[in-house]
C-alpha positions as CSV (number, residue, x, y, z in Angstrom):
1,M,61.9,-4.4,116.0
2,K,62.1,-2.8,112.6
3,R,64.8,-4.5,110.6
4,Y,65.4,-3.6,107.2
5,V,66.2,-7.0,105.4
6,V,65.7,-7.8,101.5
7,A,65.1,-11.4,100.5
8,V,65.9,-12.5,96.8
9,V,63.3,-15.0,95.3
10,I,64.5,-17.1,92.5
11,S,61.6,-19.1,90.8
12,L,62.6,-21.9,88.5
13,C,59.1,-23.4,87.1
14,F,58.3,-23.7,83.8
15,L,55.5,-20.9,84.3
16,V,55.8,-18.0,86.8
17,V,52.3,-16.8,87.9
18,P,51.3,-13.8,86.4
19,F,51.4,-10.6,88.2
20,G,48.0,-9.4,87.6
21,V,46.6,-6.7,89.6
22,N,49.1,-4.8,92.0
23,A,47.5,-5.7,95.5
24,Y,50.9,-5.3,96.9
25,N,52.9,-2.0,97.8
26,G,56.2,-3.0,96.8
27,E,57.9,-2.6,93.1
28,V,58.8,-5.5,90.4
29,V,62.1,-5.0,88.7
30,K,62.4,-7.4,85.5
31,F,65.7,-8.3,83.8
32,H,66.7,-10.8,81.0
33,M,69.9,-13.3,81.8
34,R,71.8,-14.8,78.9
35,D,75.2,-17.1,78.3
36,S,75.4,-18.2,81.7
37,K,79.1,-19.6,82.5
38,I,77.6,-22.3,84.7
39,Y,74.9,-23.5,82.0
40,P,76.1,-22.6,78.5
41,G,73.6,-21.0,76.0
42,T,70.6,-21.1,78.3
43,E,68.6,-17.7,78.7
44,R,65.9,-17.0,81.5
45,S,63.8,-14.0,82.7
46,I,64.4,-12.7,86.4
47,S,61.9,-10.5,88.2
48,V,62.6,-8.8,91.5
49,Y,60.3,-7.6,94.0
50,V,61.2,-4.8,96.1
51,P,58.8,-3.8,99.1
52,Q,58.3,-0.6,100.5
53,Q,59.9,-1.2,103.6
54,Y,63.0,-1.5,102.0
55,D,65.2,1.5,102.3
56,G,67.7,1.0,100.0
57,K,70.7,1.3,102.6
58,T,70.8,-1.8,105.0
59,P,72.4,-4.8,103.4
60,A,69.4,-7.0,103.4
61,C,68.4,-11.0,104.1
62,L,67.8,-13.2,100.6
63,W,65.0,-15.4,100.0
64,V,65.3,-17.5,97.4
65,S,62.4,-19.4,95.7
66,M,62.6,-21.7,92.9
67,S,58.7,-21.9,92.5
68,G,56.2,-19.5,92.9
69,G,54.7,-15.9,91.9
70,S,52.8,-13.0,92.7
71,F,50.8,-14.6,95.3
72,M,53.8,-14.4,97.6
73,F,54.3,-10.6,97.4
74,D,51.0,-10.1,99.8
75,V,52.4,-12.4,102.2
76,F,55.6,-11.1,102.5
77,D,53.8,-7.5,103.1
78,N,51.4,-8.5,105.6
79,L,54.1,-10.6,107.7
80,M,56.4,-7.5,107.2
81,D,54.0,-4.8,108.6
82,A,53.1,-7.1,111.2
83,D,57.1,-7.2,112.2
84,E,56.5,-11.1,112.1
85,I,59.8,-11.6,109.8
86,P,62.5,-9.3,108.5
87,T,61.6,-7.2,105.2
88,I,61.6,-9.4,102.1
89,I,62.4,-8.8,98.1
90,G,61.2,-11.5,95.7
91,V,63.0,-12.5,92.8
92,F,61.9,-14.9,90.3
93,V,64.0,-16.7,88.0
94,S,62.6,-19.1,85.2
95,P,64.3,-22.1,84.8
96,G,67.0,-21.9,81.6
97,Q,66.0,-22.7,78.0
98,I,68.3,-23.0,74.8
99,R,66.4,-21.6,71.7
100,D,67.4,-21.6,67.8
101,E,67.6,-19.0,65.5
102,Q,63.6,-19.0,65.3
103,K,63.1,-18.8,69.0
104,N,62.3,-22.2,69.4
105,A,63.4,-24.0,72.6
106,V,65.5,-26.8,71.7
107,R,66.4,-27.8,75.3
108,Y,64.5,-27.4,78.3
109,N,66.9,-26.9,81.3
110,R,64.6,-27.0,84.3
111,S,65.3,-30.9,85.9
112,N,69.4,-30.4,84.8
113,E,69.2,-27.4,87.0
114,L,67.2,-27.9,89.8
115,D,67.2,-32.0,90.2
116,R,70.9,-32.4,90.5
117,M,72.9,-33.1,93.6
118,D,76.1,-31.2,93.4
119,G,76.8,-27.7,93.9
120,R,76.4,-26.3,91.0
121,Y,73.1,-24.4,91.3
122,A,74.1,-22.7,94.6
123,E,77.6,-21.6,92.7
124,F,75.2,-20.1,89.8
125,L,73.2,-18.2,92.1
126,E,76.2,-17.0,94.2
127,T,78.3,-16.1,91.2
128,E,75.6,-14.9,88.6
129,V,72.4,-14.5,89.5
130,L,72.6,-12.5,92.9
131,P,75.2,-10.4,91.3
132,M,73.2,-9.3,88.3
133,V,70.1,-8.9,90.8
134,C,72.5,-6.5,93.0
135,R,73.2,-4.3,90.1
136,Q,69.5,-3.6,89.4
137,K,67.8,-0.2,91.0
138,T,64.3,0.4,91.8
139,K,62.7,3.5,89.9
140,D,63.1,5.7,92.6
141,G,67.0,4.8,92.6
142,R,66.8,2.5,95.6
143,E,70.2,-0.2,95.0
144,I,69.8,-3.4,95.9
145,K,72.0,-4.8,98.6
146,I,71.9,-8.4,100.1
147,S,73.6,-9.6,102.9
148,D,76.3,-12.1,102.7
149,R,75.5,-14.2,106.3
150,A,73.7,-17.4,105.8
151,T,71.6,-16.6,109.0
152,D,69.9,-13.9,106.7
153,R,69.2,-16.1,103.6
154,A,66.3,-18.7,103.2
155,I,65.6,-20.8,100.0
156,Y,62.1,-22.0,98.8
157,G,60.9,-24.3,95.9
158,N,58.2,-27.0,94.9
159,S,58.7,-30.3,93.3
160,S,62.3,-30.1,91.4
161,G,62.6,-26.9,93.2
162,G,62.0,-28.3,96.8
163,I,65.1,-30.5,96.3
164,C,67.1,-28.0,94.8
165,A,66.0,-25.8,97.5
166,F,67.4,-28.4,100.4
167,N,70.4,-29.5,98.2
168,V,71.5,-25.7,97.7
169,A,71.6,-25.2,101.6
170,W,73.2,-28.1,102.3
171,Q,75.8,-27.7,100.0
172,R,76.4,-24.6,100.8
173,P,75.3,-23.9,104.7
174,D,77.7,-20.9,104.6
175,L,75.0,-19.4,101.9
176,F,71.5,-20.2,103.2
177,S,70.4,-21.2,106.5
178,R,66.5,-21.5,106.1
179,V,64.9,-24.1,103.7
180,Y,61.5,-24.6,102.9
181,A,60.8,-27.7,100.4
182,S,57.7,-28.6,99.0
183,L,56.7,-31.7,97.1
184,G,60.9,-32.4,96.9
185,T,61.9,-34.9,94.4
186,F,64.0,-36.9,96.4
187,V,63.2,-39.7,94.1
188,S,65.4,-41.6,91.2
189,F,65.7,-38.6,89.0
190,R,69.3,-37.7,89.4
191,G,70.0,-39.3,92.5
192,G,67.9,-37.4,94.8
193,D,66.8,-41.0,96.5
194,Q,70.0,-40.9,98.0
195,Y,69.8,-38.0,100.2
196,P,67.9,-40.0,103.3
197,A,71.2,-42.1,103.4
198,L,73.3,-39.3,103.1
199,V,71.5,-36.8,105.6
200,R,71.9,-39.8,108.0
201,K,75.8,-40.3,107.4
202,C,76.8,-36.8,107.5
203,E,77.2,-34.6,110.5
204,P,74.2,-32.1,111.1
205,R,74.6,-28.9,109.2
206,P,73.4,-25.1,110.7
207,I,70.4,-25.1,108.5
208,R,66.6,-24.9,109.6
209,V,64.3,-27.3,107.1
210,F,60.4,-27.3,106.7
211,L,59.0,-30.5,104.7
212,Q,55.7,-30.2,103.1
213,D,54.1,-32.8,100.7
214,N,50.7,-34.4,99.8
215,D,49.6,-38.1,100.4
216,E,49.0,-38.9,97.1
217,D,52.4,-37.0,95.4
218,A,53.5,-39.6,92.8
219,W,53.6,-37.7,90.1
220,N,55.2,-40.6,87.9
221,P,55.6,-43.8,89.9
222,L,58.4,-44.8,87.6
223,F,60.7,-42.8,90.0
224,G,58.9,-43.6,92.8
225,S,56.5,-42.1,95.3
226,W,57.7,-38.7,96.3
227,F,55.1,-38.9,99.6
228,E,57.3,-41.4,100.3
229,Y,60.6,-40.0,100.2
230,N,59.6,-37.1,101.8
231,K,58.8,-39.4,105.0
232,L,62.2,-40.8,104.6
233,M,63.9,-37.0,104.6
234,L,62.1,-36.4,107.7
235,S,63.1,-39.2,109.4
236,A,66.5,-38.7,108.2
237,L,66.7,-35.2,109.3
238,Q,65.5,-36.1,112.8
239,F,67.7,-38.9,113.1
240,A,70.7,-36.6,112.2
241,G,69.7,-33.5,114.8
242,Y,68.1,-31.3,112.3
243,D,65.8,-28.4,113.3
244,V,63.1,-29.7,111.3
245,N,59.1,-29.1,110.4
246,H,56.8,-30.6,108.1
247,S,53.2,-30.4,106.9
248,W,51.6,-33.8,105.6
249,D,48.1,-32.6,103.6
250,K,45.9,-34.1,101.3
251,G,46.0,-34.2,97.8
252,G,48.5,-35.1,94.6
253,H,51.6,-33.1,93.0
254,T,50.0,-29.4,93.3
255,S,51.6,-26.5,95.5
256,K,48.0,-25.5,96.4
257,N,48.8,-26.9,100.3
258,A,52.4,-25.3,100.1
259,R,51.1,-21.7,99.4
260,K,48.3,-22.1,102.0
261,I,50.5,-22.6,104.4
262,M,53.0,-20.1,103.5
263,P,52.4,-17.3,106.1
264,D,53.1,-20.0,109.1
265,V,55.9,-21.5,107.5
266,L,57.5,-18.0,106.9
267,R,56.9,-17.5,110.8
268,W,58.8,-20.9,111.6
269,L,61.7,-20.2,109.3
270,F,62.2,-17.1,110.7
271,A,61.7,-17.9,114.1
272,G,65.0,-16.7,116.1
273,W,66.5,-14.2,113.4
274,P,68.7,-13.2,113.3
275,E,70.5,-16.0,115.0
276,L,72.0,-18.9,112.9
277,P,69.9,-22.0,112.8
278,Q,72.1,-24.2,115.5
279,K,73.5,-27.6,114.5
280,G,71.8,-30.5,116.3
281,K,73.5,-33.3,117.7
282,S,73.4,-37.0,115.1
283,Q,72.4,-40.2,116.8
284,S,75.0,-41.9,114.8
285,K,77.6,-43.6,116.8
286,T,80.0,-43.5,114.2
287,I,79.8,-39.6,114.4
288,A,79.9,-39.6,118.3
289,S,83.1,-41.7,118.0
290,M,84.8,-38.8,115.6
291,L,84.2,-35.4,116.3
292,V,85.3,-33.7,119.7
293,E,81.9,-31.8,121.0
294,G,82.4,-28.4,120.7
295,E,85.3,-28.5,118.0
296,E,84.3,-27.2,114.6
297,W,86.6,-26.5,111.7
298,N,88.8,-23.9,112.2
299,E,89.7,-21.8,109.4
300,L,93.5,-21.1,109.1
301,A,94.0,-19.6,105.7
302,T,91.9,-18.0,102.8
303,D,94.4,-17.7,100.0
304,I,94.9,-21.3,99.0
305,A,95.7,-21.5,95.1
306,D,93.9,-24.2,92.9
307,G,96.0,-27.5,92.8
308,A,97.3,-27.2,96.4
309,I,97.7,-30.5,98.3
310,L,98.3,-31.4,101.5
311,H,100.6,-34.1,103.1
312,P,101.5,-35.3,106.2
313,H,104.2,-34.3,108.2
314,S,104.4,-34.8,112.0
315,E,102.1,-34.9,114.7
316,S,101.6,-31.2,114.6
317,Q,102.4,-30.0,111.3
318,I,101.2,-30.6,107.9
319,I,102.9,-29.9,104.4
320,L,101.3,-27.4,102.2
321,Q,102.6,-28.1,98.8
322,T,101.4,-25.3,96.1
323,G,103.2,-26.0,92.9
324,K,107.2,-26.4,93.5
325,R,106.6,-24.2,97.0
326,N,106.4,-26.1,100.3
327,E,105.0,-24.8,103.6
328,L,104.8,-26.6,107.0
329,V,101.7,-25.4,108.7
330,G,100.9,-26.0,112.4
331,V,97.6,-26.5,114.1
332,D,97.4,-23.0,115.0
333,G,97.7,-21.8,111.0
334,V,101.3,-20.6,111.3
335,R,103.3,-21.0,107.9
336,V,107.0,-21.5,107.0
337,K,108.5,-22.1,104.2
338,V,110.2,-25.5,103.9
339,K,114.2,-25.1,102.4
340,G,115.5,-28.0,101.0
341,K,114.0,-31.2,99.7
342,V,111.1,-32.9,101.3
343,V,109.4,-36.5,101.4
344,L,105.9,-35.9,100.2
345,S,103.1,-38.8,100.4
346,D,101.4,-40.3,97.4
347,P,98.3,-38.1,97.9
348,Y,95.9,-40.9,96.0
349,T,97.7,-44.2,97.6
350,A,97.1,-45.1,101.6
351,V,99.1,-47.8,103.2
352,Y,96.9,-49.5,106.3
353,P,97.9,-49.5,109.5
354,G,100.2,-52.3,109.7
355,G,101.0,-52.5,106.3
356,T,98.8,-55.4,105.6
357,H,97.1,-53.8,102.7
358,T,97.1,-50.6,100.2
359,A,94.0,-48.5,99.1
360,K,94.5,-46.9,95.5
361,R,92.3,-44.3,94.3
362,V,91.2,-44.1,90.4
363,A,90.7,-41.0,89.0
364,G,87.1,-40.3,87.7
365,S,85.6,-43.1,89.9
366,N,83.4,-43.6,92.9
367,W,85.3,-46.6,94.0
368,V,88.5,-46.7,95.9
369,W,90.8,-50.3,95.2
370,D,92.1,-52.1,97.7
371,Y,94.9,-54.8,97.1
372,I,96.5,-57.2,99.9
373,N,100.4,-56.7,100.5
374,T,102.1,-60.1,100.0
375,P,105.1,-60.9,101.2
376,D,107.4,-60.9,97.8
377,G,106.4,-57.3,98.2
378,K,103.7,-57.1,95.2
379,L,100.0,-55.8,95.1
380,S,97.9,-59.1,94.7
381,Y,93.8,-59.8,95.0
382,G,93.0,-56.2,93.6
383,Q,89.2,-55.5,94.5
384,Q,86.9,-52.1,93.8
385,F,86.5,-52.1,97.7
386,Y,85.4,-48.8,98.9
387,Y,82.0,-47.4,97.5
388,L,82.0,-43.5,97.6
389,Y,79.0,-41.2,97.0
390,A,80.9,-39.2,94.8
391,D,84.4,-39.3,92.8
392,A,87.5,-40.0,95.0
393,G,90.2,-37.5,95.7
394,Q,92.8,-37.6,98.0
395,I,92.9,-40.4,100.4
396,L,94.3,-41.6,103.7
397,Y,94.1,-43.7,106.6
398,D,93.5,-42.7,110.6
399,A,95.0,-45.3,113.4
400,S,91.7,-47.1,113.4
401,G,91.7,-48.5,109.7
402,Y,88.7,-45.8,108.6
403,L,89.7,-44.7,104.8
404,Y,89.4,-40.6,104.8
405,V,88.2,-39.5,101.2
406,A,88.6,-35.9,99.7
407,S,85.6,-35.5,97.9
408,A,82.8,-33.1,96.3
409,V,80.5,-34.0,99.5
410,G,82.5,-33.5,102.1
411,V,85.2,-35.8,103.6
412,Q,83.9,-39.4,103.2
413,V,84.9,-41.9,105.9
414,C,84.6,-45.5,104.9
415,D,84.9,-48.6,107.4
416,Q,87.1,-51.4,107.0
417,N,84.6,-53.1,105.1
418,G,84.3,-50.6,102.5
419,R,81.2,-48.7,103.8
420,V,81.2,-45.0,104.0
421,R,80.2,-44.6,107.8
422,T,80.1,-40.7,107.8
423,I,81.0,-37.4,106.0
424,L,82.4,-34.7,107.7
425,S,81.2,-31.6,106.4
426,L,83.0,-28.5,105.6
427,P,81.7,-24.9,105.2
428,G,82.3,-24.6,101.5
429,G,80.8,-28.3,100.9
430,E,83.2,-29.7,98.5
431,V,86.7,-31.0,99.8
432,S,90.1,-30.9,97.6
433,T,92.9,-32.1,99.7
434,I,93.3,-33.6,103.2
435,A,96.0,-34.6,105.5
436,F,96.4,-35.8,109.5
437,A,98.6,-34.3,112.0
438,G,98.0,-36.5,115.6
439,N,94.6,-36.1,115.7
440,H,93.9,-32.9,113.8
441,L,92.6,-33.3,110.5
442,F,93.3,-30.3,108.1
443,A,91.3,-30.0,104.8
444,I,91.3,-27.6,101.9
445,S,87.6,-26.7,100.7
446,R,87.0,-23.9,98.1
447,G,90.5,-21.8,98.1
448,R,90.2,-22.1,102.3
449,L,92.6,-24.2,104.5
450,Y,90.6,-25.9,107.8
451,C,91.5,-27.7,110.6
452,R,89.6,-29.9,113.2
453,K,90.6,-31.5,116.1
454,L,89.5,-35.2,116.1
455,L,88.8,-38.2,118.7
456,R,90.4,-40.2,115.8
457,S,94.3,-39.9,114.8
458,G,96.3,-40.2,111.9
459,T,99.3,-41.7,114.1
460,H,99.7,-45.3,113.3
461,K,100.5,-47.8,116.1
462,G,101.0,-51.3,114.7
463,L,97.7,-53.0,113.2
464,P,94.3,-51.7,114.6
465,K,91.5,-54.1,115.6
466,S,89.4,-55.3,112.8
467,E,85.8,-54.7,113.4
468,K,85.4,-57.7,111.2
469,Q,82.7,-58.1,108.6
470,G,79.3,-56.1,109.5
């Protein structure tokens, strides 16, 4: 079963373990990275471990690590020689720093890069780090070629690297499918303490997750207990139907235990490879009431320009507005240019089924306002009503009175009391615009147009039954 696969390990700790005496069989390629567009002004060193098993011809798997050192090289070699994991290359990337003319660090970027809950670091890996890695060669001339399949990619980290590993795969399951998060900072650094709630509300994503922590892990109690939040993450992942495993060990905020079990974790993460980890079934009743079993997002187009907006049109078609050009798009993806004028919806205002009230999005806010429609035609009694996990984009109602919001974390779906009940996930993570055509929901994510059949419909037939106060 010899398969040639490269994994790239990206380490973002303050310290990278010295390489020491070469007990491994591969080669370490080093280079320096400056002037990131995503993290302006930063510089960092990158080391790439290329094992003998890699032939330089077959596109290879990717292992990204935000923490680690040369200890991993022998682990990789031994498991590869035993044919227990794919062939792995390690790439270690230090966290970004900004230095003055005297080479003094004036900004340490580690927490800003690793503890965030958005898709920025995934974009950094995809568009800046990995292209640079793939331009390198070994001394014997082998090129580094990395598979673009998510099933061939894993990501690992300790502490801030732990939450980053999970966040990258969770935000971009189209890039990574296997996660090892050790000592993860799912605490109140930069919103990481919200992750257990988010995981419960989202439909599961095709990623396999291994969590590791120690029973006295509370590096700084000001931010909470690392161990308690990791246990909450395990519970949330189990509730949401993920393929998840864990190891709770004795000790404090140290990676010693994570390193000790690395061989077993690698075996578990790559079990079943090259098949993609399967999405499980969430225990959420709201998700069950919305999703058609077996129906996934259907990619209709990959050429959608920035700024495009979707508008509802009929039971089977929506309107795709790109600048001054309007096209009718059916659930089968067929696009027909609209001739003449058409009436387009206001993407940031939504009228409740039956017309009793109106929702309005405020740019740059994670609140959507709700107004009562009074008999004199006015919008009255406005309140910040719908609370979101990310700033609101386009909004619309379904026939049941649930509000759908395009956002950076997916399509957030709020109940009639203003609470996010579920988040519909797209392969690219963020969603810029949405529209219903009957019981098909259309969405644009990262320039790609998707459609999905739901158990809900955007067709309004009178005032829906209220769920009252929950």
